[in-house]
C-alpha positions as CSV (number, residue, x, y, z in Angstrom):
1,M,-18.1,-12.8,-0.4
2,R,-16.0,-10.7,-2.9
3,N,-12.4,-11.5,-3.9
4,R,-9.9,-10.2,-6.5
5,I,-6.9,-12.1,-7.8
6,S,-4.4,-11.4,-10.6
7,C,-5.1,-13.3,-13.8
8,S,-3.1,-13.6,-17.0
9,A,-6.1,-14.7,-19.1
10,Q,-7.8,-12.2,-21.4
11,E,-11.3,-13.9,-21.4
12,L,-13.2,-16.0,-18.9
13,G,-13.4,-18.8,-21.5
14,Q,-9.6,-19.2,-21.3
15,L,-9.8,-20.4,-17.7
16,D,-9.8,-24.1,-18.2
17,P,-10.6,-26.6,-15.4
18,D,-6.9,-27.3,-14.6
19,M,-6.2,-23.6,-14.1
20,V,-9.2,-23.2,-11.8
21,E,-8.2,-26.2,-9.8
22,S,-4.7,-25.0,-9.4
23,V,-6.0,-21.8,-7.9
24,V,-8.7,-23.0,-5.5
25,G,-7.4,-26.4,-4.5
26,G,-8.7,-29.9,-5.0
27,Q,-11.5,-30.0,-2.4
28,V,-13.2,-26.7,-3.4
29,F,-12.8,-27.6,-7.1
30,K,-14.3,-31.1,-6.5
31,I,-17.5,-29.7,-5.0
32,G,-17.7,-26.9,-7.6
33,N,-17.3,-29.5,-10.4
34,Q,-20.0,-31.6,-8.9
35,Y,-22.4,-28.6,-8.9
36,F,-21.5,-28.1,-12.6
37,T,-22.0,-31.8,-13.4
38,D,-25.3,-31.8,-11.6
39,Q,-26.4,-28.8,-13.8
40,R,-27.0,-26.5,-10.8
41,V,-25.6,-23.5,-12.7
42,N,-27.9,-21.0,-14.3
43,I,-26.1,-18.5,-16.5
44,I,-28.2,-15.3,-16.5
45,E,-26.0,-13.1,-18.7
46,A,-22.4,-13.5,-20.0
47,N,-19.8,-12.3,-22.4
48,G,-16.1,-12.8,-22.8
49,T,-15.1,-10.9,-19.7
50,Q,-18.2,-11.0,-17.4
51,V,-20.8,-13.5,-16.3
52,V,-23.8,-13.2,-14.0
53,A,-25.2,-16.5,-12.8
54,E,-27.1,-18.4,-10.0
55,V,-26.1,-21.7,-8.4
56,N,-28.4,-23.9,-6.6
57,G,-26.3,-24.7,-3.5
58,T,-26.9,-27.0,-0.6
59,Y,-28.8,-24.5,1.5
60,G,-30.3,-22.2,-1.2
61,V,-29.8,-20.4,-4.5
62,Y,-26.7,-18.0,-4.5
63,A,-26.0,-15.2,-7.0
64,Q,-22.6,-14.8,-8.6
65,T,-20.9,-12.0,-10.6
66,I,-17.5,-12.7,-12.1
67,K,-15.5,-10.2,-14.1
68,L,-12.1,-10.3,-15.8
69,R,-10.7,-6.8,-16.4
70,S,-7.2,-5.4,-16.8
71,G,-5.5,-8.6,-15.6
72,T,-7.7,-8.9,-12.5
73,L,-10.3,-11.7,-11.9
74,S,-13.1,-10.3,-9.6
75,T,-15.5,-12.8,-8.1
76,K,-18.6,-12.1,-5.9
77,C,-21.0,-14.6,-4.5
78,S,-24.0,-14.1,-2.1
79,C,-23.1,-17.3,-0.2
80,P,-21.6,-17.1,3.4
81,S,-18.6,-19.3,2.5
82,T,-15.1,-18.3,3.5
83,E,-13.4,-20.4,0.8
84,Q,-10.4,-18.6,-0.8
85,P,-9.6,-17.2,-3.2
86,F,-13.2,-17.8,-4.3
87,C,-16.0,-20.3,-3.4
88,R,-17.3,-23.5,-4.9
89,H,-20.2,-21.7,-6.5
90,C,-17.9,-19.4,-8.6
91,V,-15.9,-22.6,-9.5
92,A,-19.1,-24.1,-10.9
93,V,-19.9,-20.9,-12.9
94,L,-16.4,-20.8,-14.4
95,L,-16.6,-24.4,-15.4
96,Q,-20.0,-23.7,-17.0
97,Q,-18.6,-20.7,-18.8
98,F,-15.6,-22.6,-20.1
99,H,-17.8,-25.4,-21.5
100,V,-20.7,-23.3,-22.8
101,G,-19.0,-20.1,-23.7
102,P,-20.3,-16.5,-23.6
103,T,-23.9,-17.3,-24.2
104,V,-27.1,-16.0,-22.4
105,N,-29.3,-18.6,-20.8
106,D,-31.6,-18.0,-17.9
107,G,-33.8,-21.1,-18.4
108,S,-36.8,-19.1,-19.6
109,T,-38.2,-17.7,-22.8
110,A,-36.5,-16.0,-25.8
111,A,-37.7,-12.7,-24.5
112,S,-35.5,-13.2,-21.4
113,S,-32.5,-13.7,-23.7
114,S,-33.3,-10.4,-25.4
115,A,-33.5,-8.6,-21.9
116,T,-30.1,-10.0,-20.7
117,S,-28.5,-9.2,-24.0
118,S,-29.7,-5.6,-23.6
119,S,-28.4,-5.4,-20.0
120,L,-24.8,-6.0,-21.3
121,E,-24.8,-2.7,-23.1
122,S,-23.0,0.3,-21.5
123,E,-26.3,2.2,-21.2
124,P,-29.2,-0.3,-20.8
125,R,-32.6,1.1,-22.0
126,V,-36.2,-0.2,-22.2
127,E,-37.6,-0.4,-25.6
128,D,-41.0,1.2,-26.2
129,P,-43.4,-1.7,-27.0
130,S,-45.3,0.4,-29.4
131,S,-42.1,0.9,-31.5
132,S,-41.2,-2.7,-31.7
133,D,-41.2,-4.5,-35.0
134,D,-42.7,-7.6,-33.2
135,P,-46.5,-7.2,-33.1
136,A,-46.6,-9.6,-30.2
137,A,-44.7,-7.2,-28.1
138,T,-47.7,-4.8,-28.0
139,V,-50.0,-7.5,-26.6
140,D,-47.5,-9.4,-24.5
141,L,-48.3,-7.4,-21.3
142,N,-51.7,-8.8,-20.3
143,F,-53.6,-8.1,-17.1
144,R,-52.2,-11.1,-15.2
145,E,-48.6,-10.4,-16.2
146,A,-49.1,-6.7,-15.3
147,T,-50.3,-7.8,-11.9
148,L,-47.3,-10.1,-11.5
149,F,-44.9,-7.4,-12.6
150,I,-46.4,-4.9,-10.1
151,D,-46.1,-7.5,-7.3
152,W,-42.5,-8.1,-8.3
153,I,-41.6,-4.4,-8.6
154,Q,-43.1,-3.7,-5.1
155,Q,-40.8,-6.4,-3.7
156,A,-37.8,-5.1,-5.7
157,V,-38.2,-1.5,-4.5
158,G,-37.1,-2.4,-1.0
159,Q,-34.0,-4.2,-2.4
160,L,-32.9,-1.6,-4.9
161,G,-29.4,-0.4,-4.0
162,K,-29.1,-3.0,-1.2
163,E,-29.2,-6.5,-2.7
164,A,-27.0,-7.9,-5.4
165,R,-29.9,-9.8,-6.8
166,L,-33.5,-8.6,-6.7
167,A,-36.4,-10.9,-6.0
168,A,-36.7,-13.8,-8.5
169,V,-38.8,-13.0,-11.5
170,P,-41.9,-15.3,-11.6
171,K,-41.4,-17.9,-14.3
172,S,-44.9,-17.2,-15.7
173,L,-43.9,-13.6,-16.3
174,G,-42.9,-13.1,-19.9
175,G,-42.8,-10.7,-22.7
176,V,-42.0,-7.0,-22.2
177,A,-42.7,-7.2,-18.5
178,R,-39.9,-9.8,-18.0
179,E,-37.7,-7.7,-20.2
180,W,-38.3,-4.6,-18.0
181,A,-37.6,-6.7,-14.9
182,G,-34.3,-7.9,-16.4
183,V,-33.2,-4.3,-17.2
184,I,-34.1,-3.1,-13.7
185,D,-32.2,-6.0,-12.2
186,S,-29.2,-5.3,-14.4
187,L,-29.2,-1.6,-13.6
188,N,-29.4,-2.4,-9.9
189,Q,-26.3,-4.7,-10.2
190,Q,-24.4,-2.1,-12.1
191,F,-25.2,0.5,-9.4
192,L,-24.1,-1.8,-6.6
193,E,-20.9,-2.6,-8.4
194,S,-20.2,1.1,-9.0
195,E,-20.8,1.7,-5.3
196,E,-18.4,-1.1,-4.4
197,D,-15.8,0.2,-6.7
198,R,-16.2,3.7,-5.2
199,T,-15.9,2.3,-1.7
200,D,-12.8,0.4,-2.7
201,A,-11.3,3.5,-4.2
202,Q,-12.1,5.5,-1.1
203,R,-10.6,2.8,1.1
204,N,-7.4,2.7,-1.0
205,L,-7.3,6.6,-1.0
206,K,-7.6,6.6,2.8
207,S,-4.9,4.0,3.1
208,A,-2.6,6.0,0.8
209,E,-3.3,9.2,2.8
210,E,-2.5,7.3,6.1
211,M,0.7,6.1,4.5
212,V,1.6,9.6,3.4
213,D,0.9,11.0,6.9
214,S,3.1,8.2,8.4
215,L,5.9,8.9,6.0
216,T,5.6,12.7,6.6
217,K,5.9,12.1,10.4
218,E,8.9,9.8,9.9
219,L,10.5,12.5,7.6
220,E,9.9,15.1,10.3
221,T,11.5,12.9,12.9
222,V,14.5,12.2,10.7
223,K,14.8,16.0,10.0
224,V,14.8,16.8,13.8
225,Q,17.4,14.1,14.3
226,A,19.5,15.5,11.5
227,E,19.3,19.0,12.9
228,S,20.2,17.7,16.4
229,S,23.1,15.8,14.9
230,Q,24.2,18.9,13.0
231,K,24.1,21.0,16.2
232,T,26.1,18.3,18.0
233,N,28.7,18.2,15.2
234,T,28.9,22.0,15.3
235,G,29.5,22.0,19.1
236,L,32.2,19.3,18.6
237,E,33.8,21.3,15.9
238,K,34.0,24.4,18.2
239,K,35.5,22.3,21.0
240,V,38.1,20.8,18.7
241,Q,38.9,24.3,17.4
242,Q,39.3,25.6,21.0
243,L,41.5,22.6,21.8
244,E,43.7,23.3,18.8
245,E,44.0,26.9,19.9
246,S,44.9,25.9,23.4
247,L,47.5,23.5,22.0
248,T,48.9,26.3,19.9
249,D,49.1,28.6,22.9
250,F,50.7,25.8,25.0
251,S,53.3,25.3,22.3
252,K,54.2,29.0,22.3
253,I,54.4,29.0,26.1
254,S,56.6,25.9,26.0
255,K,58.9,27.6,23.5
256,E,59.1,30.7,25.7
257,R,59.8,28.6,28.7
258,D,62.6,26.8,27.0
259,R,64.1,30.2,25.9
260,L,63.9,31.5,29.5
261,V,65.5,28.4,30.9
262,S,68.3,28.6,28.4
263,K,68.8,32.3,29.3
264,V,68.9,31.5,33.0
265,S,71.4,28.8,32.4
266,A,73.6,31.2,30.5
267,M,73.3,33.7,33.3
268,Q,74.2,31.1,35.9
269,S,77.3,30.1,33.8
270,E,78.3,33.8,33.6
271,L,77.8,34.3,37.3
272,Q,80.0,31.3,38.0
273,N,82.7,32.8,35.8
274,K,82.4,36.2,37.5
275,G,82.7,34.5,40.9
276,A,85.8,32.7,39.8
277,E,87.3,36.0,38.7
278,L,86.4,37.7,42.0
279,E,87.9,34.9,43.9
280,S,91.1,35.3,41.9
281,V,91.1,39.1,42.4
282,S,90.5,38.5,46.1
283,M,93.6,36.2,46.3
284,T,95.6,38.7,44.5
285,L,94.6,41.4,46.9
286,K,95.5,39.2,49.8
287,S,98.9,38.6,48.3
288,L,99.5,42.3,47.7
289,S,98.4,43.1,51.3
290,N,100.9,40.6,52.7
291,A,103.7,41.9,50.5
292,I,102.9,45.5,51.6
293,R,102.8,44.4,55.2
294,N,106.3,42.8,54.8
295,L,107.7,45.9,53.2
296,L,106.6,48.2,56.0
297,P,109.3,48.7,58.7
298,S,108.8,47.0,61.8
299,D,107.7,49.0,64.8
300,P,110.8,50.2,66.8
301,S,109.1,49.8,70.1
C-alpha cells in the first residue's frame, strides 16, 4: 500500500505523535502506538527525510519505506491494509523515528550499521575488502558465511526488481557478506522506487494528455458552434437589411400614391368646376334660343 499526502514538516523527526494522530485518526494511531510500545519496530536505515523499517505485525513482518520530500509525505508498506492515509505499521515507524531520531539500527552487528549507512549515499558502492583499513574485513568472509551469502543471493535473484524487500538476511551472516547484502537490498529498493516514480509520472502524463484531448475537443465544438452562430447572425443581418430596403421602397410607393391621390382629387375638383361652367353655358344658350325664337315672326299661315 502506497500513499502520498501534503506535509508542512521539513524532517520526519518533526512529526510528533499529536500530528500523526490528527492525520490517521484515533483507532489506527492507537494500534500503531501499541506496536511502537511493544518494540515491534526495526529501523533498518534512516535519515532526516527517509526511513526504511520493518514492523512485526499480527500476521507477519511487513516492510515500510517513508519519505518526506518537497512538502510531500510518501508512505509505502507491504501489508494488505486499506487504512488511510497510511497504515498502523507506518504510524509505529513514525513514532519510533520521532523518539529515536535519524539513527541506523537493524538489530545486528556494527558491520550492518556500516552497510545501511553506505546505502543512504546517492551512489552506493561495495568497498573492496582488500583495501579496507580494518584487517578483520579481509578474513570476515569465511566458508560458512560464503555459503550463507550464496544461498541468500540465489533467493534474492528471483526477487530483484519485483519485491520491495528481499529475503531476510540470516542473522548469523556478518562481516563484508552482510554488507554486500545490505547494499544489494538498498539498490533493489532504489530501483523499485525509481520504477514507481516513473510509472506515476507516465500515469500523470497520460492523464494530462487525456485532459488536453478533451479540452481540444471541447474547443473544436465551441468553435463549430461559434461559426454556426456567426452564419446565423449573418443570415439575420441580410434579412434585416432586405426588410429595411422593402420598408424604404414601401415608403416611396406610399408617397407616390399620396401624390397621385392628391392629383386625382385636384382633377376631380377641376372637372366639377368645368361641369358647372358648361351647365351655365348651356342655360345661357337655352335662354338665347328662346329669345331668338320669340323674335322671329310668327308663321302667317
